[in-house]
C-alpha positions as CSV (number, residue, x, y, z in Angstrom):
1,M,4.9,24.8,-18.2
2,M,5.9,22.2,-15.6
3,Y,9.5,22.3,-14.5
4,R,9.7,18.5,-13.9
5,T,7.7,15.4,-13.5
6,L,5.2,15.6,-10.6
7,I,3.1,12.9,-8.9
8,F,-0.2,14.2,-7.5
9,A,-1.7,12.2,-4.6
10,A,-4.9,12.4,-2.7
11,A,-5.3,12.0,1.1
12,G,-7.7,13.1,3.5
13,I,3.5,25.7,2.7
14,V,6.3,27.4,4.5
15,F,9.6,27.8,2.6
16,V,12.2,25.2,3.3
17,G,15.7,25.5,1.8
18,F,17.1,22.3,0.4
19,A,20.8,22.6,0.9
20,G,22.2,20.2,3.4
21,I,18.9,18.3,4.1
22,R,19.4,15.5,6.6
23,I,17.2,12.4,6.4
24,I,16.3,10.7,9.7
25,P,15.3,7.0,10.0
26,E,11.7,6.3,11.0
27,R,10.7,6.0,14.6
28,T,8.0,3.7,15.8
29,A,5.9,3.7,19.0
30,N,3.4,1.2,20.2
31,A,0.2,2.6,21.8
32,S,1.1,0.8,25.0
33,D,4.1,3.1,25.3
34,L,2.0,6.3,24.9
35,P,-0.5,8.0,27.1
36,F,-4.0,7.1,25.7
37,R,-7.1,9.0,26.7
38,M,-10.6,8.2,25.5
39,I,-13.1,11.1,25.4
40,L,-16.8,10.6,25.1
41,P,-19.5,13.3,25.2
42,G,-19.7,14.5,28.8
43,V,-17.1,12.0,30.0
44,A,-13.4,12.3,30.3
45,S,-11.6,9.3,31.7
46,D,-8.3,7.5,31.4
47,A,-8.4,4.3,29.5
48,E,-6.0,1.4,28.8
49,A,-3.9,1.7,25.7
50,A,-5.7,0.4,22.6
51,P,-4.5,-3.2,21.9
52,N,-2.2,-3.8,18.9
53,A,-2.2,-0.1,18.0
54,S,0.8,1.8,16.8
55,L,1.9,5.1,15.3
56,V,5.0,5.5,13.2
57,A,6.9,8.7,12.6
58,A,8.8,8.6,9.3
59,H,9.7,10.5,6.1
60,I,11.7,13.0,8.3
61,A,13.9,15.8,6.9
62,A,15.8,18.6,8.6
63,T,17.2,21.8,7.1
64,N,18.3,25.3,8.2
65,D,16.1,28.1,7.0
66,G,17.0,30.8,9.4
67,G,16.4,28.4,12.3
68,L,16.3,24.6,12.1
69,V,13.1,23.2,10.4
70,V,12.2,19.5,10.9
71,T,9.4,18.0,8.8
72,G,7.9,14.5,8.7
73,D,4.7,12.6,9.0
74,V,3.0,10.1,11.3
75,T,1.0,7.1,10.1
76,N,-1.8,5.5,12.1
77,Y,-1.3,1.7,12.0
78,S,-4.0,1.1,14.6
79,A,-7.6,-0.2,13.8
80,T,-9.3,3.0,15.0
81,P,-9.1,6.8,14.3
82,V,-6.7,8.8,16.5
83,T,-6.7,12.6,17.1
84,N,-4.5,15.2,18.7
85,V,-1.3,13.4,17.8
86,H,1.7,15.1,19.5
87,V,5.4,14.6,18.8
88,T,8.5,15.9,20.4
89,V,11.5,16.7,18.2
90,S,15.0,16.8,19.6
91,A,18.0,18.3,17.8
92,T,21.4,19.8,18.5
93,I,21.5,23.6,18.6
94,S,24.9,25.3,19.4
95,G,26.2,22.0,20.8
96,T,23.2,21.6,23.2
97,T,20.1,19.3,22.8
98,A,17.0,21.4,22.2
99,T,13.4,20.1,21.9
100,R,10.2,21.3,20.3
101,D,6.7,19.9,20.9
102,T,4.4,20.0,17.9
103,T,1.1,18.5,16.7
104,V,0.4,16.6,13.5
105,L,-1.4,19.1,11.3
106,V,-4.1,16.6,10.3
107,E,-6.5,16.7,13.2
108,T,-7.7,13.1,13.0
109,L,-6.0,10.1,11.3
110,A,-8.1,7.3,10.1
111,P,-6.6,3.8,10.3
112,G,-3.8,3.6,7.7
113,A,-3.8,7.4,7.2
114,R,-0.9,9.7,7.6
115,G,-0.5,13.3,8.6
116,P,2.5,15.7,8.4
117,F,4.1,17.8,11.1
118,R,6.6,20.6,11.3
119,A,8.8,21.8,14.1
120,V,10.6,25.1,13.9
121,F,13.6,26.1,16.1
122,A,14.7,29.7,16.6
123,L,18.3,29.0,15.8
124,P,20.1,26.9,13.1
125,G,20.9,23.3,14.0
126,D,23.7,20.9,13.5
127,L,22.7,18.9,10.5
128,N,25.5,16.4,11.2
129,A,24.0,15.5,14.6
130,P,21.1,13.1,15.1
131,V,17.5,14.5,15.0
132,A,15.0,12.4,17.0
133,V,11.3,12.4,16.8
134,T,9.3,10.9,19.7
135,L,5.6,10.2,19.5
136,A,4.4,11.8,22.8
137,S,0.6,11.3,23.0
138,F,-2.7,10.9,21.1
139,E,-6.4,10.4,21.8
140,A,-9.2,8.3,20.4
141,G,-11.0,10.0,17.6
142,A,-14.2,9.9,15.5
143,S,-14.2,9.1,11.8
144,P,-12.6,12.0,10.0
145,P,-13.7,13.7,6.7
146,S,-12.3,12.5,3.4
147,A,-11.4,14.3,0.2
148,S,-9.7,13.9,-3.1
149,F,-7.2,16.5,-4.5
150,S,-5.8,17.4,-7.9
151,F,-2.9,19.8,-8.5
152,A,-1.5,21.5,-11.6
153,G,1.5,23.7,-12.2
154,P,3.7,25.4,-11.2
155,Y,2.5,28.6,-13.0
156,P,3.6,32.3,-12.8
157,F,2.1,33.9,-9.7
158,Q,0.4,37.3,-10.0
159,I,0.5,38.8,-6.5
160,G,0.4,42.2,-4.8
161,P,-1.3,45.5,-5.7
162,P,-1.7,46.6,-9.3
163,D,1.0,48.7,-10.8
164,A,0.1,52.4,-10.2
165,K,0.7,53.3,-13.9
166,T,-0.4,50.3,-15.9
167,G,-3.0,48.8,-13.5
168,V,-1.4,45.3,-14.1
169,I,-0.9,43.0,-11.2
170,P,2.8,42.1,-11.2
171,Y,4.2,38.6,-11.3
172,S,6.0,37.5,-8.1
173,T,9.8,37.2,-8.4
174,V,10.0,34.7,-5.5
175,L,6.8,32.6,-5.8
176,D,5.2,30.2,-8.3
177,Q,1.6,29.0,-8.1
178,L,0.1,25.6,-7.9
179,Q,-3.6,25.4,-8.9
180,A,-5.6,22.9,-7.0
181,Q,-9.0,21.4,-6.5
182,L,-10.6,19.7,-3.4
183,T,-13.6,17.3,-3.8
184,N,-15.6,16.2,-0.8
185,T,-15.7,12.4,-0.7
186,T,-17.0,12.1,2.9
187,G,-20.7,11.3,2.0
188,S,-21.9,14.2,4.2
189,V,-21.7,18.0,4.1
190,I,-18.4,19.3,5.5
191,G,-17.7,22.7,6.8
192,E,-15.0,24.8,8.5
193,I,-12.5,23.4,5.9
194,D,-8.8,23.7,6.5
195,I,-6.4,22.3,4.0
196,V,-2.8,21.0,4.5
197,V,-0.4,20.5,1.6
198,A,2.8,18.5,1.8
199,I,5.5,18.0,-0.9
200,Y,7.5,14.8,-0.7
201,D,10.8,14.1,-2.5
202,G,11.7,11.0,-4.5
203,P,12.8,9.0,-1.4
204,G,9.5,9.9,0.2
205,N,10.5,12.5,2.8
206,V,8.5,15.5,3.6
207,V,10.5,18.5,2.4
208,W,7.9,21.2,2.2
209,L,4.7,21.8,4.1
210,G,1.9,24.4,4.5
211,S,-1.5,24.8,6.0
212,G,-4.2,27.3,7.0
213,A,-3.4,30.9,6.1
214,E,-0.3,29.8,4.2
215,L,-2.6,28.5,1.5
216,H,-5.0,30.6,-0.6
217,V,-8.6,29.2,-0.7
218,P,-10.8,31.3,-3.0
219,F,-14.0,29.2,-2.2
220,E,-14.0,30.6,1.3
221,Q,-16.3,33.6,1.5
222,S,-15.1,36.3,3.8
223,G,-16.8,36.0,7.2
224,Q,-18.7,32.8,6.2
225,P,-17.8,29.2,7.0
226,Q,-16.6,27.0,4.1
227,V,-19.2,24.3,3.2
228,L,-19.0,21.6,0.6
229,A,-21.8,19.1,-0.1
230,P,-21.0,15.5,-0.9
231,G,-19.2,15.4,-4.3
232,Q,-18.9,19.1,-4.5
233,S,-15.5,20.7,-5.3
234,G,-13.7,23.9,-4.4
235,S,-10.7,25.4,-6.0
236,F,-7.6,26.9,-4.3
237,F,-4.1,27.8,-5.1
238,V,-0.8,27.4,-3.3
239,G,2.2,29.8,-3.5
240,I,5.5,27.9,-3.6
241,P,9.1,29.3,-3.8
242,K,10.5,29.6,-7.3
243,G,12.8,26.7,-8.1
244,L,11.4,24.6,-5.2
245,L,10.5,21.6,-7.4
246,N,13.8,21.7,-9.3
247,G,15.6,21.5,-5.9
248,I,13.9,18.3,-4.9
249,T,15.7,15.0,-5.2
250,G,13.9,12.7,-7.7
251,H,10.3,13.3,-8.6
252,A,8.0,15.6,-6.4
253,T,4.8,14.2,-4.9
254,I,2.2,16.7,-3.8
255,V,-0.3,15.4,-1.2
256,G,-3.4,17.2,0.0
257,F,-5.0,16.6,3.4
258,V,-8.3,18.0,4.8
259,N,-9.5,19.0,8.3
260,A,-13.2,19.8,8.5
261,T,-16.3,19.4,10.6
262,I,-18.9,16.8,9.3
263,Q,-22.4,18.2,9.4
């Protein structure tokens, strides 16, 4: 049974507590303000900034979960794909400004596409102090893969070894499960698939984020690369903290992103 209304979105999960979330206004950077490096096969040379290109960091939230966790996303408003997008997050820790460099988790952003990021600080931060996100660098990229996603849930999550007496796998007392499906819409075979899942709150801020080993992807065969033909789908599931969706302001929007090689 679903706890509340969800919106499921398609686009190309570490626990975050929700008490005292601070929302930060979006930050914009023109490409002319950023280092820009074009890389071609066998060639690495500096290039002029792409004309009229811009990246925007927005949908930013900050909370303390042990240490300060800052999440958000970057949208590519340029006319060409960009890759290796790096941001620098500045926050106040124990009265002192601290910074963390991090990378957008979606490897390549097509024009108009967005990708989430997460910065984790070792110590709690001052949520009453400003948090700044600076777009640091990016590179020209090739056309990225594309995929559609569907999500259902949350459902009870059976996890852990079977009970020694009954043989029944117990239900988690701290996690629920989202069941999901990824469909390859690239038009070519994709492999080495890595999935990123972000949950947005009603105002549109990234409040929960997971990727890689944090997600459970049954269609990956142990020791073998993941491969999906055009139009082929694979199922996976996501463990989220119990009560997570009930703690989100407004409706929750679950968005999937894919990183993969095009074969």
